[in-house]
N, C-alpha and C positions, 0 to 999 in steps of 0.2 A: 662522757660529752655526749649533748641528747642530738639525737639525727633529728635536723630539720626537713620539714614536709617538703616538697617540693610542689612548686604550684606551676600548671598550665597552663599557661598564656596562650595557647594558640586558638582556646576557646572565644578569649576577648578579640581578637584577631574578626572571626566567624560574626560576633554582635555587631561589630564595629560596621563591616561590608552590607547588611540588610536592611539600610537606607539608603543606599545606592542599587543594590539589588532587585530591591522591592520599585525603587524610581524608574531604573532600566527595564525591567517589565512590562510596566506600566506606559511610560511614554518612549520608548525605540520598541521593544521586542514585538508588540501587541500591533504596533501599527504598521511594522513591517508586514505581519503574518496577515494581519485584516488588508492589507494593500495584494498582499500576493492572492488572498480570497475574489477580491472584488476583483482580478483580472477573468479570471472565471468563470463572472456574472453579468447577467444583465441590468445592471444598477445603473439607473440615468433620470434626470431631474430634481430639483430641486425636491426638499423634504421628501423623495419617496421613502418606502419602508416597506414598499413591496418590491421583491427581486429575487431570485434563484439562480441556482448553478445553470451554467449554460449545458443541453444534455451532450451528448458523445458524438451524437449525430444530427444531422438537421432533419426537425419534427415535418416540413413541406417538401424538401426537395431528395431526403435520406444521404445527403451528405456528410461523411466520414470527417473527425475531426473538428466539428464544429464545435467543440469546446475552446478550441484555441479562435476563434471567431475575433476577439477584441485584439487579437496579438499580429493577425494576419490582417485589419485593417490599418493596424500603427504603421508596423512593418512597408505595408504598401502603400502608404498616404507622401506624399511627394512634399506636404508641409513639414511631415516628423525627420524628411531623407534631409530636408534642405536645413535644419533644425540641429539636425546632428552632425551633418556635413560643417555647418558654421561653428559649433560647439568645440571639434576636433582644432579646426584650422583658428580660431584665437584663441585657446590653449596653445597649441604648439606656437603658433608668432610670442606668443606672454613668456611661456615657460623657456623656452631657447636663452634668451637675454636673460631673462632671472636664473638661471641656476650658473649662466656663465659668469654674470657679473657677480654673483653671491661666491664663489670659487673665486674668483680673482681678488674682490673682498676680502676672504676668509685666508688666504694667502698673504694679503700683504698685512693684515694687523695681527696674523700667528706667526708671522718670521723674526724670529730671533736675531735676524743678522740688520731686520728692516730700522728697528725702535721707533716706530713710529706715535710722533709726540699727538697730545689729545683724541688719542683713543675712544675711551669716554664721550666725550664729545662728536667724532664721526658718528660713535656708535649709534647714538640717541638719535640722529640725525638722518640715518638710512633708516634706521626703523618707524622715527615716527609717520608715515603716511598711512603704515598699518593701525594706526590708534583711531585715525580717523573713519568714522562709517562711508562704507563704501558707497549709500546713495546718496551719501555729501559731494564726496568727487564725482562721482556721474552728472552731478544735477551742475556741479561747476562748470566741467567742462563740457556738458550741454551749452550753458551761456557761454564759452569761451568760443565757442564754434560756430554760433548762431547767425542767420544770415538776414538781411546783408549786412548789418554793422553787429560787430560784435570782437570784442579783443581781438582774437587772431587776422579777421578779417581786415580787421583796421589796422594790425601790426604791418601783416605783407603788404598794405595799400601804401602807407609811409617809406617800407624798405624800398618798393617802387619805386616813388617819387622821389627818394634821394639821389638814384640811376637813373631819372627823367623818363621812367616808362610809365603809364598808366595802367593800373591794374582795376579787372571787374573782380566785386564781389565773388568769393565760389562757395556754393554750394552745397558743404563737406557734408551735411547731417542728410543729405538724397542720393548719396553716391554709397555706392557697396563695399568696394575697398577703402575708403579712407574710413568709413563708419566701421567694419572691422580692426583696421587699424588702430582708431582711439580707442576701443577697448581694449585692445589687446595691452595697448599701452598703459592703459590705467590700471589692469591685473596688472603688468609688470611690476610700475609706479609704486603700487601699494604690497606687494608680497615679495620682492626681492629682500628686502631691510630682515623679514624674516624669517626668509629662506639662510643669509648670511647669519642671524645671530643662533640658529641653529647644527649648523656647520660649525661656528667657532666654539660653540659647546662642546661638539665632537672631537675637534683637534686640542682643546682643552685637557681634556678628561686624559690625552695621552703621554706616557709618562716623556718625561724632559730627555733620560738619560738616552732613550733612542735617537734623539733629533742628534745631540753632543756624538753618541757615537757616530753617528753619517757623516757628522762637520767633521769630525778627526780623521774620515775613510775618505774626504777631498770630492765630498758627494755639493752640487750648488744646489741654488733653490729649488729651481726649478726641476731637477732631477728629484732631491727629499720632496718637494709635494706632493709628484707624480709616483711615486717609488717606495713614500712611507707614510706622509699622510692620507692622501686616498684609500689605500687599503686598510689601514687603521682605523676612518670612519667609517666604514662600509656600510654599518649600519644602523647610522646616522643618517649617509647618503640614500639607503633605501628607505627611514623612512618619511625624507621629505620629496623622494621622489612620490611614494605615495599616496603622501596626504597631497601632496600638488595635484596628480591623478584625479581623486573620489576631487579635490576643491573644482578644478580645473570644469569636470566632467558634469559636474554640481551649478555652474556658473548661473546664477538669476540676478542678483541686487543691481551689478553696474550696466548689465543692458537693457535692463527693464525698465531703470532710473534716467538712462544718459538718450536711449532711442525708442523703447518699446517695439512695435512690429510696425515702425515707419522705416521710410529706405527698400522696399520690397522684401523687407523679414530679412534683410543683412543682417542685423543683430541679433534677429531668433535663436533662441538656445534652446536645446531638449528640456530643461527646465520651464523655459516659458513656455513653452508645448505643452506641456502639463500642464502647469495653472491653467491654459486657454481652456484646456479640452475640459478641467474640473468645475471651471469656475464662472466660464464667460461661455453666452449661445443655451446651448441645449444641457449642460449640466453632464456631461459624458463622464462618468465618475468609473465606470468600465475601460475605457478605452485609455483615461488618462493614466488610471491604476498599471494597465499593460504597458504603457509608454515607463510606465516608473519600474516596473518589474526590466523590462528590455535592459533600460538604465543600469539597473542593478547589475544585473548580468554580464555585460559589457565591462564596467569599474572593478568586475571581479576575477574578471579570465584576464585583464592586461594585469591586473594588480600580481597575479599567480604568473603569470610572463615576468613582472620585476622583480619577483621574489625570488626566480628559480634565474636567472641571469644572474642577480647580485648576491645570489649562494657563497658561502665558505666550501672552496672546492675542494683544499686541504680535507677539513674539517668533515666533509660530508666523503671520503675517500676513505679518513679513519674508522668511522662508523661501518661503511662498506667492507673494511680489513675486521673490524671489530665482530661482523655477523657471522664472516666466512669461518672466524677462528670459533665463534660459538656454533657454530653445523659441525664445525671439523672434531669440536673436544667432543659434542651429544652420540657424530658416529662412533668414537672412542671406546666412548662409556658403550 
């Protein structure tokens, strides 16, 4: 019997990955590196090709750390501080109900004892807002809250008349907290279905035998969800938290289309600030790049915190024990 020649298929995997690697390097890695570089330059002005890296010391005053001038201007800017604060407030206002409803619907749809009818239809309806473009939803809500004649003002006025009261139209789009609340609601409305689908996918991957054992042991639904389901989908939950953090801090299209910089910058986010610095007025590309780097570092920092909090402590403990055993074995030799 002749020996069959073994074929190494690994090389084909490397070949198939080349298009992605090339596209990633051109359209993602290079722009990121270039943005970091621009943050340390004097690049500004439309179509300006004459720029250079800032010196370490200010040539006029001799001030040290002059190379970080753009970062200092960004971090001391009141507009950037407000944009950064707005971004966090709006993200927290939408993410807490988003993850709450996502977990509730996940528990409802995946509970073996509930037997919800029409699950497919419910999932489609809940996920559908995520399919609609953010700009479309933002413009729709902008029209709904118009002053003095808008659907919401007309509806509230009609309800007031039913109870014998007269209600003056309210200027929702000129008040800071209504603007923040509406943007947060749009973000929640658009993304809670996406969060739910990801969590359901994680629960489906859990072995049914684990849930059967929990039922036999007498665990109720709440105990099963918090003691079994949540720990088993830790990695999916981490994915949801990190992607929500990245998406929330990069918020741009909804506030840009909904309110832009009206209402005393109530809806101004960090990405809107970066866009305004780069493509409005003086075209301060260096300052916009510095703000982008600051935002990138903030996202990396908080993502690392989430990775640390959501880590598998048992696995980390086992790794530590293995390292100790290896060290002890090496000393023995």
